[in-house]
C-alpha positions in Angstrom: 68.2 119.5 71.3 65.6 122.6 71.5 65.7 123.2 67.7 64.4 119.7 67.3 61.3 120.4 69.9 60.8 123.9 68.3 60.6 122.5 65.0 58.5 119.5 65.9 55.8 121.9 67.7 55.7 124.7 65.2 55.4 122.1 62.4 52.5 120.3 64.3 50.7 123.6 64.8 51.4 124.3 61.2 50.1 121.1 59.9 46.8 121.5 62.0 47.5 118.5 64.3 46.5 121.0 67.2 45.7 124.8 67.0 48.4 125.6 69.7 50.6 124.5 72.5 53.0 125.7 75.5 55.7 123.8 76.6 57.7 124.4 79.9 60.6 122.2 80.9 61.7 122.6 84.7 64.5 120.9 86.4 64.7 121.2 90.1 62.0 123.9 90.3 64.3 126.2 87.4 62.5 126.8 84.2 65.0 125.6 81.5 62.7 125.8 78.4 59.7 127.8 77.9 57.8 128.2 74.2 54.3 129.0 73.1 53.0 128.6 69.6 49.9 129.0 67.9 46.4 129.6 69.1 44.8 129.0 72.4 41.4 129.6 71.3 40.0 129.8 67.6 36.3 130.4 68.4 34.4 132.6 69.2 37.7 134.7 68.7 41.0 133.8 67.9 43.5 134.3 71.0 47.3 133.5 70.7 49.1 131.3 72.9 51.3 133.1 75.5 53.8 131.6 77.7 51.6 132.3 80.9 48.3 131.0 78.9 46.0 129.1 81.3 44.5 126.0 79.5 40.8 124.7 79.9 41.4 121.0 80.8 37.7 120.5 81.6 36.9 118.7 78.5 39.8 115.9 79.3 38.3 114.8 82.6 36.6 111.4 81.0 39.6 110.7 78.9 42.0 111.0 82.0 39.9 109.3 84.3 38.8 106.3 82.1 42.1 105.8 79.8 43.5 103.6 82.5 40.8 101.1 82.7 
C-alpha cells in the first residue's frame, strides 16, 4: 500500500500537478508513515520539501471558508 502512495505522490510532483508535498499518517498519536517530495517553494528561491516543512496556508482561507456554501 505504501508503495502505491509513494508512486502516486512522486508522479504527481513529476507531472507538475503540484510542486511538492508532505504526507504524515498517524494512528493513535503514533506516526506510521511520513514522506516528503518536491519543492516547498519555487520562487524567489527553490526550497525542497522536508518532513518538517511548515506550509503557508494563508492563500486557502477563502476556499476553505466558502467551499461549503
